[in-house]
C-alpha positions as CSV (number, residue, x, y, z in Angstrom):
1,M,159.5,-1.3,27.8
2,A,163.1,-1.0,26.9
3,E,164.8,2.4,27.5
4,S,166.0,4.2,24.3
5,V,169.0,6.4,24.1
6,R,169.7,8.7,21.1
7,V,173.3,9.2,20.2
8,Q,174.3,11.3,17.3
9,V,177.7,10.9,15.8
10,A,179.3,12.6,12.8
11,Q,181.8,10.1,11.5
12,A,184.9,11.5,9.8
13,R,187.5,8.7,9.3
14,G,189.4,6.2,11.4
15,Y,186.9,4.0,13.0
16,E,188.1,0.4,13.2
17,P,186.5,-2.7,14.7
18,L,188.3,-4.0,17.8
19,D,188.3,-7.6,18.7
20,N,188.4,-7.0,22.5
21,C,185.4,-4.6,22.7
22,S,182.5,-5.2,25.1
23,F,179.0,-6.0,24.1
24,I,178.0,-2.4,24.1
25,V,180.0,-1.9,20.9
26,T,177.4,-3.9,18.9
27,T,174.8,-1.3,19.6
28,A,176.9,1.5,18.1
29,G,176.1,0.8,14.5
30,E,178.8,1.8,11.9
31,L,180.7,3.7,14.6
32,M,182.8,0.6,15.0
33,G,182.4,-0.7,11.5
34,K,179.5,-2.9,12.4
35,R,176.1,-2.5,10.8
36,N,173.2,-2.0,13.2
37,P,169.9,-2.4,11.3
38,R,168.2,-0.2,13.9
39,A,170.6,2.7,13.1
40,P,169.4,4.3,9.8
41,D,171.9,6.6,8.1
42,I,171.1,10.3,7.9
43,L,173.0,13.2,6.4
44,G,175.2,15.1,8.9
45,I,177.0,18.4,8.9
46,S,179.4,19.3,6.1
47,G,178.2,16.4,4.1
48,L,179.7,13.9,6.5
49,P,177.7,10.7,7.2
50,M,176.0,10.9,10.6
51,L,174.5,8.0,12.4
52,R,171.5,8.1,14.7
53,V,171.7,5.2,17.0
54,H,168.8,4.0,19.1
55,Q,170.5,1.9,21.8
56,E,168.1,-0.6,23.4
57,I,169.2,-1.4,27.0
58,S,168.4,-5.0,27.4
59,V,167.6,-7.0,30.5
60,F,171.1,-8.4,30.1
61,E,172.7,-5.0,30.2
62,K,170.6,-4.0,33.2
63,S,171.9,-7.1,35.1
64,M,175.4,-6.0,34.1
65,R,174.8,-2.7,35.9
66,G,174.1,-4.6,39.1
67,L,177.4,-6.5,38.7
68,A,179.1,-3.2,38.0
69,A,177.8,-1.7,41.3
70,I,179.4,-4.6,43.2
71,A,182.6,-4.0,41.2
72,L,182.5,-0.3,42.2
73,M,182.6,-1.1,45.9
74,L,185.6,-3.3,45.4
75,A,187.3,-0.7,43.1
76,A,186.8,2.1,45.6
77,A,188.7,0.2,48.2
78,S,191.7,-0.4,45.9
79,T,192.0,3.1,44.4
80,Q,191.4,5.3,47.5
81,G,193.9,8.2,47.6
82,A,193.7,11.4,49.6
83,P,190.4,12.5,51.1
84,M,188.1,13.9,48.5
85,N,187.7,17.7,48.2
86,M,185.4,18.1,45.2
87,R,184.7,21.5,43.7
88,V,182.2,22.1,40.9
89,I,182.9,24.8,38.4
90,E,180.2,26.2,36.1
91,I,182.3,27.1,33.0
92,N,179.2,27.9,30.8
93,D,175.7,26.7,30.3
94,H,176.9,23.4,28.8
95,L,180.3,22.8,30.4
96,L,181.0,21.8,33.9
97,G,184.4,21.3,35.6
98,F,185.0,19.0,38.6
99,Y,188.1,19.6,40.6
100,D,189.7,17.6,43.4
101,G,193.0,17.8,45.1
102,R,195.8,20.4,45.3
103,P,196.3,20.2,49.1
104,P,198.7,22.5,50.9
105,K,202.3,21.3,51.1
106,P,202.6,19.0,54.1
107,E,204.8,20.2,57.0
108,T,206.6,16.9,57.0
109,P,207.2,14.7,53.9
110,P,204.9,11.6,53.9
111,T,206.5,8.3,54.8
112,E,204.8,6.6,51.9
113,S,203.7,7.8,48.5
114,N,201.5,6.5,45.8
115,W,200.9,7.5,42.2
116,A,197.4,8.7,42.8
117,D,198.7,11.4,45.1
118,F,202.2,12.1,43.6
119,G,201.1,12.4,39.9
120,A,197.5,13.4,40.4
121,F,195.8,14.8,43.5
122,N,198.8,16.7,44.8
123,V,198.9,18.7,41.6
124,G,195.1,18.8,41.4
125,V,192.8,16.8,39.1
126,A,190.1,18.3,36.9
127,T,187.6,16.4,34.8
128,Y,184.9,17.9,32.6
129,A,181.3,17.2,31.5
130,I,179.8,18.6,28.3
131,H,176.0,18.4,28.7
132,R,172.8,19.2,26.9
133,G,169.4,18.0,28.0
134,A,169.7,14.5,29.4
135,E,173.0,13.7,27.7
136,A,176.6,14.3,28.8
137,L,180.1,13.6,27.5
138,V,182.4,13.0,30.5
139,Y,186.1,13.8,29.7
140,D,188.2,11.5,31.9
141,T,187.2,9.7,35.1
142,Y,189.8,10.4,37.8
143,P,192.3,8.0,39.4
144,G,189.6,6.0,41.1
145,T,185.9,5.3,41.4
146,Q,185.1,7.5,44.4
147,D,185.5,10.8,42.5
148,A,184.0,9.4,39.4
149,Q,180.9,8.1,41.2
150,W,180.5,11.5,42.9
151,V,180.6,13.2,39.5
152,R,178.1,10.8,38.0
153,E,175.6,11.2,40.9
154,Y,175.9,15.0,40.7
155,L,175.1,14.9,36.9
156,E,172.2,12.5,37.5
157,K,170.7,15.0,40.0
158,R,170.9,17.6,37.3
159,G,168.8,15.4,35.0
160,I,171.6,13.6,33.0
161,K,170.6,10.1,32.1
162,H,172.8,9.1,29.2
163,F,176.6,9.2,29.4
164,T,179.5,8.9,27.1
165,V,183.1,8.9,28.4
166,V,186.1,10.1,26.6
167,N,189.5,9.0,28.0
168,S,192.3,11.5,27.1
169,H,195.0,8.9,27.2
170,W,196.0,5.6,28.9
171,H,197.6,7.0,32.1
172,L,195.9,5.6,35.2
173,D,194.8,8.9,36.8
174,H,192.5,9.4,33.7
175,V,190.9,5.9,33.5
176,G,190.7,4.8,37.1
177,G,187.0,5.7,37.4
178,N,185.9,4.0,34.2
179,A,184.1,1.3,36.1
180,V,181.5,3.9,37.1
181,Y,180.5,4.1,33.4
182,S,180.6,0.4,32.6
183,D,177.0,0.7,31.3
184,S,178.0,3.6,28.9
185,D,180.1,4.0,25.7
186,R,183.7,4.9,26.4
187,L,185.8,6.5,23.6
188,A,189.5,6.7,23.3
189,T,192.2,6.4,20.7
190,L,193.0,2.9,19.4
191,A,196.4,3.4,20.8
192,T,195.0,3.9,24.3
193,I,192.9,0.8,24.0
194,R,195.8,-1.3,22.9
195,R,198.0,0.1,25.6
196,L,195.5,-0.6,28.4
197,T,194.7,-4.0,27.0
198,E,198.5,-4.9,27.2
199,K,198.8,-3.5,30.7
200,R,195.5,-4.6,32.2
201,D,196.9,-7.4,34.4
202,V,199.8,-5.3,35.8
203,V,197.4,-2.3,36.5
204,E,194.9,-4.5,38.3
205,S,197.7,-6.1,40.4
206,A,199.4,-2.7,41.2
207,K,202.6,-3.7,39.3
208,E,202.5,-0.9,36.7
209,W,202.9,2.2,38.8
210,G,202.6,0.5,42.2
211,P,199.7,0.9,44.6
212,P,196.8,1.7,44.5
213,A,195.6,-0.9,42.0
214,I,192.7,-0.2,39.7
215,K,190.5,-3.3,39.8
216,P,188.6,-3.8,37.7
217,L,190.2,-1.8,35.0
218,V,187.3,-1.0,32.6
219,L,188.7,-0.4,29.1
220,P,187.3,2.1,26.5
221,N,185.1,0.2,24.1
222,I,185.1,2.5,21.1
223,G,188.4,3.4,19.4
224,I,189.2,6.2,17.0
225,S,192.4,7.0,15.1
226,S,191.7,10.4,13.4
227,D,189.8,13.6,13.9
228,T,186.2,12.8,14.8
229,T,183.2,15.0,15.4
230,Y,180.8,14.1,18.2
231,Y,177.6,15.8,19.2
232,V,176.1,16.3,22.6
233,G,172.7,17.6,21.6
234,D,173.5,20.5,19.4
235,I,177.0,21.0,20.8
236,E,179.8,20.1,18.4
237,V,182.8,18.4,20.0
238,A,185.9,17.8,17.8
239,L,187.9,14.9,19.2
240,R,191.5,15.1,18.0
241,P,194.2,12.5,18.5
242,V,197.5,14.2,19.4
243,N,201.0,13.0,20.2
244,I,201.6,15.4,23.1
245,H,202.6,14.1,26.6
246,S,201.7,10.6,25.4
247,V,201.5,9.2,21.9
248,D,197.9,8.1,22.4
249,G,196.6,11.5,23.5
250,L,193.0,12.7,22.7
251,V,191.9,16.3,23.2
252,A,188.4,17.8,22.9
253,Y,188.0,21.0,21.0
254,L,184.6,22.9,21.1
255,P,184.7,25.1,18.0
256,G,181.5,27.0,19.0
257,D,183.3,28.2,22.2
258,R,186.9,28.1,20.8
259,L,187.7,26.1,23.9
260,L,190.1,23.2,24.4
261,L,189.8,20.4,26.9
262,A,193.5,19.6,27.0
263,G,193.9,16.5,29.1
264,D,197.6,16.3,30.0
265,T,198.9,17.9,26.9
266,L,199.2,21.1,28.9
267,E,199.6,21.6,32.6
268,D,200.3,24.4,35.2
269,T,203.1,24.5,36.5
270,L,204.7,22.3,33.9
271,T,204.2,19.1,31.9
272,F,205.0,15.7,33.2
273,I,207.4,14.1,30.7
274,A,206.5,10.5,30.2
275,E,208.1,9.8,26.8
276,P,211.3,11.9,26.4
277,E,212.1,10.4,23.0
278,Q,208.9,12.1,21.7
279,I,209.8,15.6,22.8
280,P,210.6,16.9,19.2
281,A,207.3,15.6,17.9
282,Q,205.5,17.0,20.9
283,I,206.9,20.4,20.3
284,R,205.9,20.3,16.6
285,N,202.4,19.2,17.6
286,L,202.1,21.9,20.2
287,Q,203.0,24.5,17.6
288,K,200.3,23.1,15.3
289,M,197.8,23.2,18.2
290,R,198.5,26.9,18.8
291,R,197.0,27.5,15.3
292,W,193.6,26.0,16.2
293,N,191.8,29.2,16.9
294,I,191.7,28.5,20.6
295,E,190.5,31.2,23.0
296,R,190.6,29.3,26.3
297,I,192.2,26.2,27.6
298,F,191.1,23.9,30.4
299,P,193.7,21.3,31.4
300,N,193.2,18.3,33.6
301,H,196.0,19.5,36.0
302,G,196.0,23.2,36.6
303,N,195.3,26.0,39.0
304,P,191.6,25.7,40.2
305,D,191.3,29.5,40.5
306,V,192.3,30.0,36.8
307,I,190.0,27.2,35.7
308,A,187.1,28.8,37.7
309,N,187.8,32.2,36.2
310,G,187.5,31.3,32.5
311,G,190.5,29.1,31.9
312,Y,194.0,29.6,30.5
313,Q,195.0,31.7,27.6
314,I,196.9,30.4,24.5
315,T,200.2,31.3,26.3
316,L,199.9,28.0,28.3
317,I,201.0,26.4,25.0
318,D,203.9,28.7,24.8
319,A,205.0,27.9,28.4
320,T,204.9,24.2,27.6
321,V,206.9,24.5,24.4
322,D,209.5,26.6,26.2
323,Y,209.8,24.1,29.0
324,L,210.2,21.1,26.7
325,H,212.6,22.9,24.5
326,R,214.8,23.9,27.4
327,I,214.9,20.6,29.1
328,A,215.8,18.7,25.9
329,S,218.4,21.1,24.7
330,R,220.2,21.3,28.1
331,A,220.3,17.5,28.9
332,H,224.1,17.3,28.4
333,E,224.9,20.3,30.7
334,P,226.9,19.7,33.9
335,H,224.8,19.1,37.0
336,F,221.7,18.8,34.8
337,A,219.8,16.8,37.4
338,E,220.2,19.7,39.9
339,H,218.7,22.4,37.7
340,T,216.0,24.3,39.5
341,I,212.4,24.7,38.4
342,E,212.9,28.4,38.4
343,S,215.6,28.2,35.7
344,Y,213.0,26.5,33.4
345,V,209.7,28.2,34.0
346,G,210.7,31.4,35.8
347,D,210.0,33.7,32.9
348,S,206.6,32.0,32.2
349,V,205.7,32.6,35.8
350,A,206.7,36.2,35.7
351,K,204.5,36.7,32.6
352,G,201.6,35.1,34.3
353,W,201.3,32.2,31.9
354,V,201.7,29.6,34.7
355,S,202.2,29.7,38.5
356,Y,204.4,27.7,40.9
357,W,202.9,24.8,42.8
358,W,204.9,22.9,45.4
359,A,204.1,19.4,44.0
360,Y,205.5,20.3,40.6
361,R,209.0,20.6,42.1
362,E,209.1,16.8,42.5
363,A,207.7,16.4,39.0
364,H,210.4,18.6,37.6
365,K,213.1,16.5,39.3
366,A,211.5,13.4,37.9
367,N,211.5,15.0,34.4
368,L,215.2,15.9,34.7
369,A,216.1,12.4,35.7
370,L,214.1,10.8,32.8
371,V,215.5,13.2,30.2
372,E,219.1,12.8,31.4
373,K,218.7,9.0,31.2
374,A,217.1,9.1,27.8
375,Y,219.9,11.1,26.2
376,K,222.9,9.9,28.2
377,G,225.6,8.8,25.7
378,R,223.4,9.9,22.8
379,P,223.2,13.0,20.7
380,L,220.7,15.6,21.8
381,P,217.5,15.6,19.8
382,V,217.0,17.9,16.8
383,L,214.3,20.3,18.0
384,P,211.9,22.4,16.0
385,P,212.9,26.1,15.9
386,L,211.0,28.3,18.3
387,A,208.7,30.9,16.8
388,S,210.7,33.8,18.5
389,A,213.6,34.5,20.8
390,R,211.2,34.7,23.8
391,A,212.1,31.2,24.9
392,V,215.8,31.7,25.1
393,M,216.3,31.4,28.8
394,P,219.4,32.7,30.6
395,K,221.3,30.0,32.4
396,T,221.6,32.0,35.6
397,T,219.2,30.7,38.2
398,P,216.7,33.2,39.6
399,P,216.1,33.3,43.3
400,R,214.1,30.3,44.6
401,T,210.5,30.8,45.5
402,P,208.6,29.1,48.3
């Protein structure tokens, strides 16, 4: 007898059919603009249409799982980073955090580096699972399949049988483990799907960020372009596209907990700047995010002790706005590329909003170089005004910290 999976989705706006979606999309009813006769309409919360989809897992799909298992073995070999050091964090009775990385600073610099360590494991990687009963929504899948497989097996041991993945944006350290969930629906913004589709060949051949390659790169198969409400059992999850850090960003807000899964929109010690031309829009969007009635924030890159002790306060947004404002407004200053991390986040550290971590020193240097290049020979961007004078940072450099 075919296995049934119940998925409840409250559809707001923005679903669009995608030509390059996998076969799983056809079981998602009107979620992708395709009518599934087995998915009768029912009335959802706030008068929004809700779909109840009974997804029948066919023999074909089961055979695909077998092929996916073979692909996982190949993918694990190509995306192996530092040794795994997984920590499980019980945030509440329906939210789990999984944290890997943040090793001590090596005594001698490594002779070789790769994106999985530099941009991910060295600063620490957290993913999250919202769960209720036998269902779970998994928010991001790590740089590779080893960590993602560990998370899935852990959740299965806790009775989870049905998975939905949400990818926060296209960056490789957030989609590298998607192959583990090739038998599940995988949600992202339409912009993320388009970007990954364009870059699939160079990602699989390690020509995008260099090694390790992600092969196979399993794309999200359901795209959204506006605020969308998703249910895990009775837990409401607001999926909100945001242009912060990356134009294709997607955060998850749990209104019942006033809790934000922030992806890479917020980080501790500081944000990686990937799109310097978007800094003014990112600041505006961060200021809007601050008005979302958020009580606690859980980023994908942060201090594991803070995450384990209830998450970050709203001031993590303030620290991020301050950093972006300073780095963009000072890009024409002499010796800009030599500015220390202390001169940009020193007061945020002193206030306890963020903390220093050694790997972010290299990230800060990379940010300076990228911003300097973006605005060389060009006027500085017009930045939104800050809410108060708290972010006006003195140009004197505080003493360096270890």
